[in-house]
C-alpha positions as CSV (number, residue, x, y, z in Angstrom):
1,X,-13.9,20.2,10.7
2,X,-10.5,20.7,12.2
3,X,-7.5,18.9,11.0
4,X,-4.5,18.4,13.2
5,X,-1.7,18.8,10.7
6,X,1.0,18.0,13.1
7,X,-0.6,14.7,14.1
8,X,-1.1,13.8,10.4
9,X,2.6,14.6,9.7
10,X,3.6,12.5,12.7
11,X,1.6,9.5,11.6
12,X,3.0,9.8,8.1
13,X,6.6,10.0,9.3
14,X,6.2,7.0,11.6
15,X,4.5,4.9,8.9
16,X,7.2,5.7,6.4
17,X,9.9,5.0,8.9
18,X,8.4,1.7,10.0
19,X,8.0,0.7,6.3
20,X,11.6,1.5,5.5
21,X,12.8,-0.3,8.6
22,X,10.9,-3.5,7.8
23,X,12.1,-3.5,4.2
24,X,15.7,-3.0,5.4
25,X,15.5,-5.8,7.9
26,X,14.0,-8.1,5.2
27,X,16.8,-7.1,2.8
28,X,19.3,-7.9,5.5
29,X,17.8,-11.3,5.9
30,X,18.0,-12.0,2.1
31,X,21.6,-10.7,2.1
32,X,22.5,-13.0,5.0
33,X,21.2,-16.0,3.0
34,X,23.1,-15.0,-0.1
35,X,26.3,-14.4,1.9
36,X,25.9,-17.8,3.6
37,X,25.9,-19.5,0.2
38,X,29.0,-17.6,-0.8
39,X,30.7,-18.6,2.5
40,X,30.4,-22.2,1.5
41,X,32.6,-21.7,-1.5
42,X,29.8,-21.2,-4.0
43,X,28.9,-24.9,-3.9
44,X,25.7,-25.7,-5.7
45,X,24.3,-28.0,-3.0
46,X,21.7,-25.3,-2.0
47,X,22.8,-25.1,1.6
48,X,23.9,-22.0,3.6
49,X,26.3,-21.5,6.5
50,X,24.4,-22.1,9.8
51,X,25.2,-18.6,11.2
52,X,23.8,-16.8,8.2
53,X,20.7,-19.0,8.2
54,X,20.2,-18.0,11.9
55,X,20.6,-14.3,11.1
56,X,18.3,-14.5,8.2
57,X,15.7,-16.4,10.3
58,X,15.9,-13.7,13.0
59,X,15.4,-11.0,10.4
60,X,12.4,-12.7,8.8
61,X,11.0,-13.3,12.3
62,X,11.3,-9.6,13.1
63,X,9.5,-8.7,9.8
64,X,6.7,-11.2,10.6
65,X,6.4,-9.7,14.1
66,X,6.1,-6.2,12.7
67,X,3.4,-7.3,10.2
68,X,1.4,-9.1,12.9
69,X,1.6,-6.1,15.3
70,X,0.3,-3.9,12.5
71,X,-2.6,-6.3,11.9
72,X,-3.2,-6.3,15.7
73,X,-3.5,-2.5,15.6
74,X,-5.8,-2.5,12.6
75,X,-8.3,-5.2,13.6
76,X,-10.5,-4.2,16.5
77,X,-11.6,-7.7,17.4
78,X,-8.0,-8.5,18.6
79,X,-8.2,-5.8,21.3
């Protein structure tokens, strides 16, 4: 049995990089929602500024797309 160590290292680096990227984008989305509430003067009405909600929505959409793409790669019936 031969093991291609360079391929294993490449897969490990790409998977760690993708994981960190998705977590950072999700955290950016959460931060955008929190900043939007602060931009409204800290009012307790539960609403956020429209721009921050749009940015957060795009971040969460990017995370969902990354997760769905990963599922597409894993499940062979989707190919």
